[in-house]
SEKOLFI-17849 format. One record per residue (C-alpha): residue number from 1; residue in one letter; x, y, z. Coordinates in Angstrom, 1 decimal, m for minus. Layout:
R_NUM_a_X_Y_Z
...
END
This chain:
R_1_m_32.7_m9.2_m19.3
R_2_f_31.3_m10.1_m16.6
R_3_d_29.4_m13.9_m16.8
R_4_i_26.5_m13.3_m15.2
R_5_v_24.5_m16.2_m16.2
R_6_g_27.5_m18.7_m15.3
R_7_k_27.3_m17.3_m11.7
R_8_r_23.4_m17.4_m11.8
R_9_f_22.9_m19.5_m8.6
R_10_w_24.0_m16.8_m6.4
R_11_f_21.9_m14.3_m8.1
R_12_f_19.1_m17.1_m8.0
R_13_l_20.6_m17.5_m4.0
R_14_i_20.2_m13.6_m3.3
R_15_s_17.0_m13.4_m5.0
R_16_g_15.6_m16.5_m3.2
R_17_v_16.6_m14.7_0.5
R_18_v_15.2_m11.5_m0.4
R_19_i_12.1_m12.6_m1.2
R_20_l_12.3_m14.7_2.1
R_21_i_12.7_m11.7_3.8
R_22_a_9.7_m10.3_2.3
R_23_i_7.4_m12.9_2.7
R_24_i_8.2_m13.0_6.3
R_25_c_7.9_m9.2_7.2
R_26_l_4.3_m9.6_5.1
R_27_v_3.4_m12.5_7.4
R_28_t_4.6_m10.6_10.5
R_29_f_3.5_m7.1_9.6
R_30_g_0.7_m7.1_7.5
R_31_l_0.1_m4.2_5.3
R_32_k_m1.8_m1.3_6.7
R_33_l_m4.5_m0.3_4.7
R_34_g_m5.4_3.4_4.0
R_35_i_m9.3_4.7_4.6
R_36_e_m9.6_3.4_0.6
R_37_f_m9.3_m0.2_1.6
R_38_s_m11.1_m0.5_5.1
R_39_k_m13.8_0.7_6.6
R_40_g_m14.0_4.0_8.3
R_41_s_m13.4_7.4_8.7
R_42_m_m10.8_9.8_8.0
R_43_l_m10.9_13.7_9.5
R_44_t_m8.2_16.0_9.0
R_45_v_m8.4_19.0_11.5
R_46_s_m6.0_22.0_12.4
R_47_f_m6.1_23.3_15.9
R_48_e_m5.2_27.3_16.3
R_49_k_m3.0_26.0_19.4
R_50_e_m0.4_23.7_19.7
R_51_v_m1.5_20.1_20.8
R_52_d_0.1_17.6_22.4
R_53_q_m0.8_13.9_20.2
R_54_d_m0.7_11.8_23.6
R_55_e_m3.0_14.3_24.9
R_56_l_m5.4_13.7_21.8
R_57_t_m5.1_10.3_22.1
R_58_q_m6.3_10.3_25.6
R_59_e_m9.6_12.8_24.9
R_60_l_m10.1_10.2_21.9
R_61_a_m9.6_7.2_23.9
R_62_s_m12.2_8.7_26.8
R_63_l_m14.5_9.6_24.1
R_64_g_m14.8_5.8_23.0
R_65_y_m12.4_6.2_20.1
R_66_t_m9.9_4.0_21.6
R_67_n_m8.8_2.3_18.7
R_68_a_m7.9_5.5_16.2
R_69_i_m5.3_6.6_14.5
R_70_i_m3.9_10.1_14.8
R_71_q_m1.0_11.3_13.1
R_72_h_0.8_15.0_13.4
R_73_t_1.3_16.4_10.4
R_74_g_3.0_19.9_12.0
R_75_g_2.1_22.4_14.3
R_76_g_m1.7_22.2_15.5
R_77_d_m2.8_19.6_11.9
R_78_f_m3.7_16.0_12.2
R_79_i_m5.0_13.5_10.7
R_80_i_m7.3_11.3_13.0
R_81_r_m8.6_8.0_11.4
R_82_t_m11.3_5.7_13.0
R_83_h_m14.5_3.8_12.5
R_84_k_m17.1_5.6_10.6
R_85_l_m18.7_8.4_11.9
R_86_i_m22.3_8.2_11.2
R_87_g_m25.1_11.2_11.7
R_88_d_m23.9_13.3_14.5
R_89_d_m20.9_11.4_15.4
R_90_k_m18.8_13.5_13.6
R_91_t_m20.4_17.1_15.1
R_92_n_m20.1_15.4_18.4
R_93_l_m16.0_14.9_18.3
R_94_e_m15.8_17.7_16.7
R_95_d_m17.5_19.6_19.6
R_96_a_m15.6_18.0_22.5
R_97_l_m12.4_18.8_21.2
R_98_v_m12.9_22.4_20.4
R_99_d_m14.6_22.1_24.5
R_100_k_m10.9_20.6_25.0
R_101_f_m8.1_22.1_23.2
R_102_g_m10.1_25.2_21.7
R_103_h_m11.0_25.9_18.0
R_104_l_m10.0_24.1_15.6
R_105_s_m11.2_24.5_11.6
R_106_e_m12.5_21.0_9.7
R_107_t_m10.0_20.8_6.4
R_108_e_m10.6_17.8_5.1
R_109_f_m13.0_14.3_6.1
R_110_n_m13.7_11.2_3.8
R_111_s_m15.4_8.4_4.8
R_112_v_m15.2_4.6_3.7
R_113_s_m18.4_1.9_4.3
R_114_p_m17.9_m1.4_4.0
R_115_m_m18.9_m2.3_1.1
R_116_i_m17.0_0.7_m1.1
R_117_a_m14.2_m0.9_0.7
R_118_a_m14.6_m4.2_m0.1
R_119_e_m15.0_m3.3_m3.7
R_120_t_m12.1_m1.0_m4.4
R_121_t_m10.1_m4.2_m2.7
R_122_q_m12.0_m5.8_m5.4
R_123_n_m11.0_m4.0_m8.0
R_124_a_m7.5_m3.5_m7.3
R_125_a_m7.0_m7.5_m7.2
R_126_i_m8.5_m7.7_m10.7
R_127_a_m6.4_m4.8_m11.8
R_128_v_m3.4_m6.3_m11.1
R_129_a_m4.4_m10.4_m12.6
R_130_v_m5.7_m8.2_m15.7
R_131_a_m2.5_m6.8_m16.3
R_132_a_m0.6_m10.0_m15.2
R_133_v_m2.4_m12.2_m17.7
R_134_g_m2.1_m9.7_m20.3
R_135_i_1.6_m9.4_m20.0
R_136_l_2.1_m13.1_m20.3
R_137_l_m0.5_m13.5_m23.5
R_138_y_1.7_m10.1_m24.9
R_139_i_5.1_m11.8_m24.3
R_140_t_4.1_m14.9_m25.5
R_141_w_2.5_m13.4_m29.0
R_142_a_5.8_m11.3_m29.3
R_143_f_8.3_m14.5_m28.9
R_144_r_5.9_m16.6_m31.0
R_145_r_8.9_m17.2_m33.6
R_146_m_10.9_m18.8_m30.9
R_147_p_10.8_m22.3_m29.5
R_148_k_8.6_m22.7_m26.8
R_149_p_7.2_m18.7_m26.6
R_150_f_5.1_m19.8_m23.5
R_151_h_8.4_m19.8_m21.1
R_152_y_9.5_m16.6_m22.1
R_153_g_6.3_m14.8_m20.5
R_154_t_6.2_m17.5_m17.4
R_155_c_9.9_m16.2_m17.0
R_156_a_8.2_m12.1_m17.4
R_157_i_5.2_m13.3_m14.7
R_158_v_8.0_m15.0_m12.4
R_159_a_10.4_m12.1_m12.4
R_160_l_7.1_m9.2_m11.8
R_161_l_6.3_m11.3_m9.0
R_162_h_9.5_m11.7_m7.6
R_163_d_10.0_m7.4_m7.9
R_164_a_6.6_m7.0_m7.0
R_165_l_6.8_m9.3_m3.2
R_166_v_9.9_m7.0_m3.0
R_167_a_8.2_m4.0_m2.7
R_168_l_5.0_m4.9_m0.6
R_169_g_7.8_m6.0_1.6
R_170_v_9.4_m2.6_2.1
R_171_f_6.1_m1.4_2.4
R_172_s_4.8_m3.9_5.3
R_173_i_7.8_m3.0_7.0
R_174_l_7.3_0.7_6.7
R_175_g_3.4_m0.2_7.9
R_176_g_4.3_m1.7_10.7
R_177_i_7.3_0.3_12.0
R_178_l_6.5_3.8_10.6
R_179_g_2.7_3.3_10.5
R_180_w_2.9_4.2_6.7
R_181_e_m0.4_3.1_4.6
R_182_i_m1.3_1.5_2.1
R_183_n_m4.1_3.6_m1.1
R_184_l_m5.0_3.5_m4.6
R_185_m_m1.9_5.2_m5.5
R_186_f_0.2_2.5_m4.0
R_187_i_m1.6_0.0_m6.8
R_188_t_m0.6_2.5_m8.9
R_189_g_2.9_2.3_m7.9
R_190_i_2.9_m1.5_m8.0
R_191_l_1.4_m1.4_m11.5
R_192_a_4.1_0.8_m12.1
R_193_v_6.7_m1.5_m10.9
R_194_i_5.3_m4.3_m12.6
R_195_g_5.6_m2.0_m16.0
R_196_y_9.3_m1.4_m15.0
R_197_s_9.9_m5.0_m14.8
R_198_v_8.4_m6.7_m17.8
R_199_n_10.3_m4.3_m19.8
R_200_n_13.8_m4.8_m18.4
R_201_t_12.9_m8.4_m18.5
R_202_v_11.8_m7.9_m22.3
R_203_v_15.2_m6.8_m22.6
R_204_v_17.1_m9.3_m21.6
R_205_l_15.3_m11.8_m23.2
R_206_i_16.1_m10.2_m26.5
R_207_e_19.8_m9.1_m25.8
R_208_y_20.1_m13.1_m24.8
END
């Protein structure tokens, strides 16, 4: 049988290195926030003719949208993320693109105000914090007949923080290199990671 406990130093070392890399990535790249977490507008358009992404970027810059983020989804389909479009901004933008590239059809439009973005971020943080506290209390109660049951809950929290940090580090790399953004589904995914982490921790504690 493989002596896992006897070689725990190496496992702690590997975990420490992984966490260090994740933290460095988070500090270096950060997390690329989707529209749900940052103020702005997202416009999805489909051009009848194929459009070059660089030309579209230059045209948006000439219209004053220098910080626009453009994602080509295939053919003449693009997702354009920019600062919040107010009033006739969207209509004027679409008219300018039609004049430059020909007919287009709008397939989706979402706009998020700074207040809604801040509220979404706050609610996501509260959800994760409440989940962590609930897990700590539940595991402490589940192991109440064991000596120092609070230690079991603490171990579970440390383990889930480790797993969550690894996931955050991976997505910070993907965001920095590939431009992947995080959205509300990402929060759902993190909660799923936390759930599986706690489940595995409980199984290990019971077997141990």
